[in-house]
C-alpha positions, 0 to 999 in steps of 0.5 A, a space after each residue: 474548488 481550488 485546482 492544483 497539480 497533485 504535489 509529491 507528499 502523502 501525509 496522513 491527518 490526526 482524527 476522525 475528520 479535518 481540522 483547519 490545520 488538515 484542510 491548510 496543509 492539504 492545500 499546500 501544493 507539495 501534498 498529493 494524497 492522504 493515507 488513513 490509519 485505524 485512528 481515522 475510523 469510527 464507522 461507514 458514515 463517517 469515513 464516507 463523509 471523510 473522504 468525500 471532504 478530502 475530495 472536495 478540496 481541490 480538483 485533481 482530488 486528492 488519492 486516499 490511501 490505506 494499508 489493507 492487506 488482510 491478516 494483521 494489516 487491516 485498518 478497517 475491522 469490527 464488521 469490515 470482512 477480516 480478509 485473512 492474511 495472504 499465506 491461507 492462499 499460498 496454503 491453498 495453492 499448495 493443495 489446489 492452484 486453479 482454487 487459490 488462484 479463483 480464491 485470490 481473485 475473488 478477495 482482491 474484489 471484495 477487498 477493493 469493494 468494501 474500500 470503495 464504497 467509503 471512498 478509499 482510492 487504492 490500498 498498498 497490497 499486494 506484498 510481493 516479498 517471499 517468505 524466506 522464513 526469518 522475517 517476523 514483519 513479513 511473515 504471514 503477510 507473504 504468499 508463499 516461498 516459491 516465486 511462482 506461486 506469489 506472482 500466481 497468486 498475486 497476479 488473481 488478486 490484482 485482477 480482482 482489485 481492477 474488477 472493483 476498480 482499483 488499483 495495486 502496489 506491489 511491495 516491498 522492492 526489491 524483497 524485504 523477505 530474506 532479512 529478520 530486521 524490522 525496517 519500522 525499527 531498525 535498517 536491515 541489510 540484506 547481503 545477497 548478491 543480484 544473481 541470488 535475488 533472482 528469485 525475490 524479483 521474479 514477480 516484478 519482472 512478470 507482473 503489471 503493477 499500478 504502483 510499487 514501493 521499495 524496501 527500507 533495506 541496504 543491499 550492499 552488493 547492489 548499492 549502500 543506499 536503501 532501495 527506496 534511497 537508490 538510484 540503482 535500483 530505482 532505475 533498475 525497476 524503470 529501464 530493465 523492468 520496463 515500469 512505468 507506474 507510481 513508485 511509492 517510498 516507504 513511510 520516510 518517518 521509519 528508521 530503516 529511512 534514517 541513513 538518509 539524514 533529517 527528514 529533508 535530507 531523506 525526502 530529497 534523497 528518495 526523490 531524486 533517486 526516482 521516487 515519485 511519492 513520498 509517504 510521511 506518516 505519524 510525524 507532524 512536525 516532519 511535514 510542517 518542516 518539509 512544507 516549510 523547507 523543501 522546495 522541489 521542481 514540480 514534475 508533471 510527469 510524476 504528478 501524472 503517473 499519480 492522477 492515473 492511480 485515481 479508480 475510474 468514475 461509474 464502478 458498481 459493486 456486483 452482488 455476486 462478485 461480492 459474495 464470492 469474495 465473502 464465500 473464499 474467506 470464510 472457506 479460508 477463515 471460517 474461525 474469522 469471518 463468523 464475527 460479522 455479518 455485511 451482505 453489502 459494501 455499504 453494510 461495513 463498520 470500522 473499529 478505531 481502536 483496532 490496530 495491528 502491530 505492523 500499524 503507526 498509531 
């Protein structure tokens, strides 16, 4: 096994197993991780073998990530516990704060336990955006409009994730819930002042986060650049909020990133602004261009942050906590969980044909 420090790019792969091209690219020193999509799933055995293959390529092992929030944004479907959209927890919070907090913690454990059982290291969750109403791309992915509720519920979900040995990634800093435009397809602009954005920033001030993903949104009263390309925003996150975890760029292939130029220019802008890891998804030609033409100096501090995000060894599923997570899901979304009957994490199955409207294909 080759010893290669983790690089700044997180890339995807094409299919259910590694091709020779995948192996070549994942061995490149600029690569520091892999993100999986629904197309990379067939069943639990295949997924476990794929993750083991990726982890065995180099040392330290490449971290394997996924977007697995619940609701529509859940890459693993058929037979995998269908985690409800986070708004369901917010609705429960309005009725019973303690019950909602407990359910969030149990669902966080369930989510992480099922992923870890197959070798996936972490999920890009939770969404910390406030549900202001206009944003269709955020919508019920948000816990609530009230920042107190978002902070409370996200904190409980994070506790559940960590009990299963998984870190968290708060997104989309400093807030994507106000704008209407979808940054996958357009370049959203949020005209509010920094003072007006105080509620959106509250979860980032109060939660202990392992990673943060900035939004491809421009806040012109603070900076003319999208947050993920803005040293103003990312310096604020580091210095004022005291954040020392991993800053992931959002996918540089999204339309919201196009303001920075071509792919090499986007990578350089995000890296120079302070992002530690740059996501490049569903754009194999762009990956090829970056590996050939982008030459950032290795940064051991940034690389070490990503190493810290890897889950620890020795974790074992807690059957009681897992059952509590299943019960919490059933209480929030009984119509969804009736379609699945897993009783242990390793019973889970995946449906590669199931993709959300937010999933890159």
